[in-house]
N, C-alpha and C positions, 0 to 999 in steps of 0.2 A: 830455526830459519824460517820453516813453515808456518810457523805461529805468529812470529814477527809478521810477517806477509799478511797473514790473516787479520791482524790486530790492526795494521796499518791500511788495510782495505775498506775493514770497519768504520776506524776511522772516517775514512772520505768519505763512505756513504753516508755517515752522522753529520758532518760537517756540510756537505750537501743539502743535507734534508732542513738547513734554514740557519746554520753557526756560523756562516759566512754571509755578508751580505753581499748580495751581487745581484744585479738588474738581472740579468740572464735566469736566473735561478724564480724569480718571479714570473718574469714573460720572457719566453725564449725570441725573442725579436733583436736582441744585441747582436753585433757582429760576431761576439765570440763565446762561447761556451768555456769558462776559466773554471777550473777543478779548484784554485787555490788565489786566495788574494794575491795581486802585483807586491813587487818586491819593496820593502820599506813600507808597506801600510799594513795594519793591524787590521786582523779580520773582526767585525761585526756581530754582535749575536742577533736572532730575530729579531730581540725587542730593540736591539740598536737599529736594526734595519726600517721598523717601524719608526721609531725617532727622527731617522732621515729622511725619511719619507713624511715628514709631518704630520703621522698619524698616530697618537699617543696609545699603549698597548694597555687592552682593557687590565684590570687586577684579575689574578686568579682567581679574587675570594673577595666578594665585596660583602655590605653591611647585609643582614637578615632581610631577605625581601626586598631590597632595593632593586635590582636587575629584574625579578618577576612584576614590581607593580610598574618599572616602565614601559614591560612587555605587552602587561595586560593596558594600559592606556591607552598606548601608540596603537594596538591593534583593535580595540572598542572601537577605534573614532574609522577607522576603513572597514566595519562591519559589513554596514548595508552596501558598499559600493564590493564586497568579495560577494555577495549573493548578487548583485544587479550585472555584475561583470561574465558572470556565469551564465547569464540567460542569452545565449547565442547558438546557431546552429550550429558550431562549432563544437558546443558542449555533447550535442547528441555522438558525433563520430568520436569523441573523448570515451566517453560511457560506454559505449558499445564496444571498443578495444579493450578499454581496462577491465570492462568485467571478467573478458575469459583471460586477461592476462594475471588477474588477480586470483581469479576462481582455480584456474589451473595449479598454482603451487599450494594453493589453501588444500587442494584435495590429494597432490601429491604427498607435501607433507603431514596431511594427516594421515595418509596409509603407511608412510613410514614409520610416525611417531607412535602409530598402534602396535605394529611389531617390535618396538625398541620398548615400550614401557607395560607389556601385557596386557595391551588392550583397556589400560587406566584412561590413558586420552588418546582419542583416533580422530577421523573423521569428520563424524558430528559436532567434537569439538572444538575442531580448529574451523569450518566454516562458522559455528555460529561466535565464535570471536572475533574471525575477522571481518562479518557482517558490523555486528554492535560495536566492536572498537574502533572499527574504520569509520563508521558515521558520529563516534563520538570526538574523534581525531579529530574529524574534517570539520566540525560546529565548533571547535573550542581551540584548536593548537593554534600556536603562532605563527606557522608557514604550511598552510593548509594544503599547498602542491606535493607536501610529502604524503606518499602511501607507506602505510604501515603494513607489515606482515611478519611473520616468521622466517628467519635467515638460518643459515646452515649450522654456526657456532652454539646457537640458542638450541636447535636441535641436538647436536652433540653433546650438551651440558645436560641437557634433560635425560640422555640415555644414560651418561654416566651418573648422573643421581640416582639413578630407579638402580642400577647394578650396585651401589652402594648400597641403597635401601635394602636389598637383597641380601649382602654381605655382611650385614648388621642387624640382621632380623629385625629393620622397622617398617613399619606400613610406609608405601610409597607415598601415598597422595597425601597424607597428613605433611610428610616430612617436606614436600612439593610446596606443600601449602604457606608453611612457616619460613622455610627459603626464599620462597617468592614476597612474602610481609616482610621479611628483614630488607629482602632487597628494596623494596616499595619505600622503606624506610631512609633508605641510602641516598636512593632517587629522588625522595621529597630532600633530603638536607643539600644534596647538588644543586637542586633548582634554586630551594630561598638562599645559597649563601653563590651562586652564579659560579658555579664549578663548570659550567659549559664553556668559559671564556679560554678554557683550554685549548680550543678550535682556534684562534688569534695566534697560536702558537706553531699549528700546523703549516704546511708549503704545500706548492703544487707536486714539490715528489712525492710526497705521502700520498696526496689525491690521485695522482696519475695511478700509481701502483695497484690502491683500494681500488678504483675505478673499472683497471683491465682486470683485476684478480676478479669480483665478482662477473664481469661479463663473461671470464673466460669459463667459470662455472657453469654458467649457465649453455655455455657451446657442448660445454665437456659433458655436461648431464643429458644434451639433446641426442648428441653424438651417441653416449654409452645406452641408452634406452633402446635407439633403433639399432646398435649393433649386438645387445645381447638377444633381442629375438632371433638373427640370425645362427650365432653361436649356439642355441638350443636348436635350431632346425635340423630336425633328422630323418623328417618324411618330408615329401611331396608337397602334403597339407601344410603343413608348419613352414616351408619355403615360401608358399604361397601369402599367406599370412603375413609373413615376413618382408616380402616382397611390396605387398600390396600398405602394409603400414609406413613402410618408409616413401611409396609414391605419393600417400595421404600427407605424410609430415612435410614432404618436398614440395609438394602444392602448396601448402598453405606457405610455408616462408617464401619460395619464390614468389607468389601471386603479392604476398602481402610486402616484400621487398620491391618488387619490380615496379607496382603501382604506388607505392609513397613516394618515387622518386619521378612520377607523372608533374611533379607539378613545377620541374626545372626544365620540362620539355615546351613546345608549341603546339601540342596537340589539343583539339578542342578552345574551349575558350578557357580565360582565368578561373571562375568561379566553379565550373566543372570540374577543372584539372584539380584546384584546391578539393574540392568536395572529395572526390576520388581518391584523392593521397591522404584523405584525413581519415576516412574510411578503410585505408587498404589493408589494414591487419582484421578486421572483421570480413570484411570480403573473401582474404584469406583464407578464415577459419569457416565461412558458410561455403563455398567452394571445396575445400576438403571434405566435409564433411556430406555435402551432397554428391560426390565421389564414393563416397564411403557405403551409402547408401545404394548408389548403381552397383557397386561390387558384391554386396549382399543378396539384391532385388535379380538379376542379370547372371553372376559367378557361383553363387550360394558362399561366399567369403563372409562369415560373419566375424567383426574385429573387436575385442574387447572396448567398452564401454566406460565413461568415468565412473570409479567407485562412488556413487551417490548413496545413502544413506536410505533404506526403504520407510523407516519409521524415522520420527522426532523422539528421540529419548539417546543419554548416553551409550556408549560405544558400548562397555561393559555391563548397562543396565544398571548400574549405582544411585545412588542418589543425587542431585546436582549440587546440594551444598556437603562441602567436606567437614567430617568432624575433628575439627581441631586437638581437640582434649584427647585423641586417640593417640598422638605422638607422647612418650611419657617428657616429663617436666625437662631431663638433663638435655633431651635433644632439640626441644624447643628454643634453649639458649644456643646450643652447640651448633646450629644451624646456619646460624650467623655467619660462620665460618667459609660455606660453599656458597652462601648469600653474597658474600663479599667478591666471590671470583664472577657470578651471576651479575654483578651491578657493573663491573667492568664491561663484561659482553654488552649488557643491553647500552651502557653509558657511550662506549665506542661506536659500535654500530649506528647508534642513535644519531650522535654529533657530527660523525663524518659523513654521513647520508646527506644530513640537514646543510653540510658547509658546501655539497657538491651541488645540490639543490638550489643555495644561494650564491652559486660560482658569479661572476662578473659577466660572462658570457652569455648567461640566460639573459642580462637587461631588464632584472627585476628592481620594482619601482618604490614596492610599499614596505620594504625593508623586514625582518624577521624577529623572531621572539625564541630564544635558544632555550631561556629558563622557563616559559610558558609550556616549551615543548616538553621540556622533559618534566613538569609537574603531571602534564596530561598522562605521558608515559607513566610516572610513577602509580598515579590512581590506578590506572590500568590496570598494572601490573600487580598492585593489592588485589584489585576486585578478580580479574583473572584465576588469582593465585587460591582464593577461596571457594571459587565453582569447580576448579580443575580444568580451565582454559588453558592451552599456551601462552604464554609470554610472547607480545607484539610488539618490534619495534621497526623505527624507518628501515623500508625496505629498498636498497641501492636501486636496482635496475628496474625496478616496478614503479622507483617516484620520479627516475631522469625520463623514463618513457610516458609519465605523465604529463611532466614538464614539457618535451617534446609535444604531446599531442596537443598541448593548450600555446604551443607557439603562432605567432602569429609573422607571416614572413610578408617582405617588401614585394608590390605587385612585380609578380613579371621573374621573379629570382627565387633564391634558396636564403638569401641576407634575412638575417631574424630582424625582424623590427621590435618586437617583443613579446610577451607571454599575459595570458588570461589568469591575472592571480586573482583565484575564487576559490570559492568552497562548494560550489555547487557541483561539479562532477565528482569531488570525492565523497561527497555524501552521496549522490544517485550510485554508484558504483559500488557503495557498499549496501546501501538498501538494496539492490536488486541480489545481491548474494544472499542477504537475509531472507528477501521475501523465494530467492530460489529452492532455501531450505523448506518453505513451507508448502510451496504451489508447484516446482519447475523439476522435481525430484526426477520424474519419471523421463520428461523430455530429455536434461540432462544425461541421462543414464544412455541414452542414443547417440553420445557425441564420441565417437573411437578417441582412446587415448593417443593416439598415435598425432592426429591434431593438434592439442596440445603440449607434444614436441615437437612439431614444427612452430608453435608459438613460441615456445622456449628459446628454438634456435633464433627468431627474428628478435627477441626481445634481448638475448644477448651480442647479436652481430649488431644491430642497430644502434647500441650504446658504445661502440666503439667509436663510431664518427664523431672529429671534433675533439679526442683524447690527443695531446701533444705527442704522450710517448708513444703511442701505436702510429702515428704519422712518422716519428723518428726511428722506430722498427722497421717499417716500410722502406725508410730512405738507404737503411743500411745494404740494402740488397738493389739500390737503384742505380742508375749510372749517375758517375761524379761529373761536376762541370770541367774539373782536371783532375789530377793525378793525388792532389792534395786536400781539395776542398770539397764541400757539400753544399747545394743551394738549399737554404731554409729560411723560409720565410721572407725571400728576396735579399739576403743576406750569404756573402759565402762564409762558410763555417770550416775553421780546420777538421778534416776528417777524423784526426786521431782522436781532440777533442770530445766533439758530438759522437763518435763511437763510444767512447770510456764513458761518457756520462751516460746513454741508453744501457749499454751494457752492465754498468752497476744497476740501476733499476731493475734490469730483467733479471739479474742476477738474484736481485732482492725478493721480484715476483715470484720467480723461480721457488726459492724457500718459502715463501708464505703459502704458494698453492701446495705444495709439498705438506705441508704441515696442516694446512685444511684439511687435507684429504686422508690426513693420517690417524694413528688413536687418540694422538694428542691434540686432536684439531679444536679443542674446546681453548686452547692457549693462544689461537691467532690471534685474535684481538688484543691480547698481553702484548705480544711482539709490537704491535703498533705503538702501544699507549707507553711501552717501555724505549723509545726511541728518544725522546725527548730529554728524559733524566740522563740514560747514557750519553748522549751528546755532550748534555752540561758538562758531565764529568771529563770528557775527552777532551774538551776545549778548554779546561782551564790550564 
């Protein structure tokens, strides 16, 4: 009985994800959240829904290079516009904010990776990869608003690959290089044959869960970092450090959050309000940094700074280029097996994030280029593999933060007018990261780590706004219009229907978050990739 109930519940979840064509599932402004089709009507597939709306679904596979040529042709015509549109004052605030927002994860992931790979890949490799690859992606990608970086699943996969190399007695870096080269080949095939068209089969049900998952991960990591300091505080001095770190993290978070909302107030004039709001995260970091210096000079409380390398060399002192021939011949071909799993990770992380960036709510006008994006990721993956750099893909929270930082609002309101679709900010952000490795290492080392914790919290919390699932979750604990209905987007929705829909999404979110944080976290994107095929089987 329990098994049957579980299968039925899974079927409902997968049906909601797109196998039933309902207006409410594509835009939750319909008066009813219907979980099944009306009696007497056949359910429509996701493709049928597209046909019903007069938008033909793109084929899953296209002829060799067809989609790629279209992407290059359409984006090349807008290249000068992509540069010209970035020559604005708002660019400075975006660069100042995202510089720290991209630097902090690179430093954090670099420290984690160094411990997980025995120092083979560490902070130096992460900073250089982030700077160089970020500039290349911003200059040549189909959607330059996307920010690339390392992600949790990729980090987990690399750690698993390192443990596998130890168990098999194989040298890690050559195995890593061959795995990356095979993945690069698979991604190139995906680019040439337009495999990214699979994103057209995804729905907002999947998008919302993925968005909240990444946001919650940032918030969870920020809270965990602060809690760890108190958990190990056994002396008054340690408690003072933990308390001071919490104060700095809270200062950065609250300042950035408060000032970013200044745009919607009547204080000062519009120009000044917009400028302060645009620079809000930067002001928050600068204020917390200043408070930290005061703690050190006035109270003698010295907080840990960012882990910036003292010298420009590889973490372990190894040569920059990896000896590919060091791996046995059989292992060079066998590495195609883990490479297939790595390809799924990179493909899903990349395309779901770019899909979120290209969301209609952002009112983008220049189009997209999924195949061109995947081509750049494939080439960068191959290049990073032979140097021993981490693989980078579209990073959800940083990309959406980049979009928000480039958003233009209607005068005196928080209504979105459009987005500055350009390449300048993305290029400058990563240029500064690359230059910081050369010239700013001593300065960056004075920034307390806890300031980046506050920035992590801001990135996660600010990404929650505008996600319908998050709004419906809050609605579940809000006052109802009457005993049986909620007021949702000016429509009365039966409480049982809205609650069921949202609770199913929450169950999926909780399951994915648990898998993401478990020992098999490397399989997290595979769960998303498997929803479509399983849904198709259940709907037959």
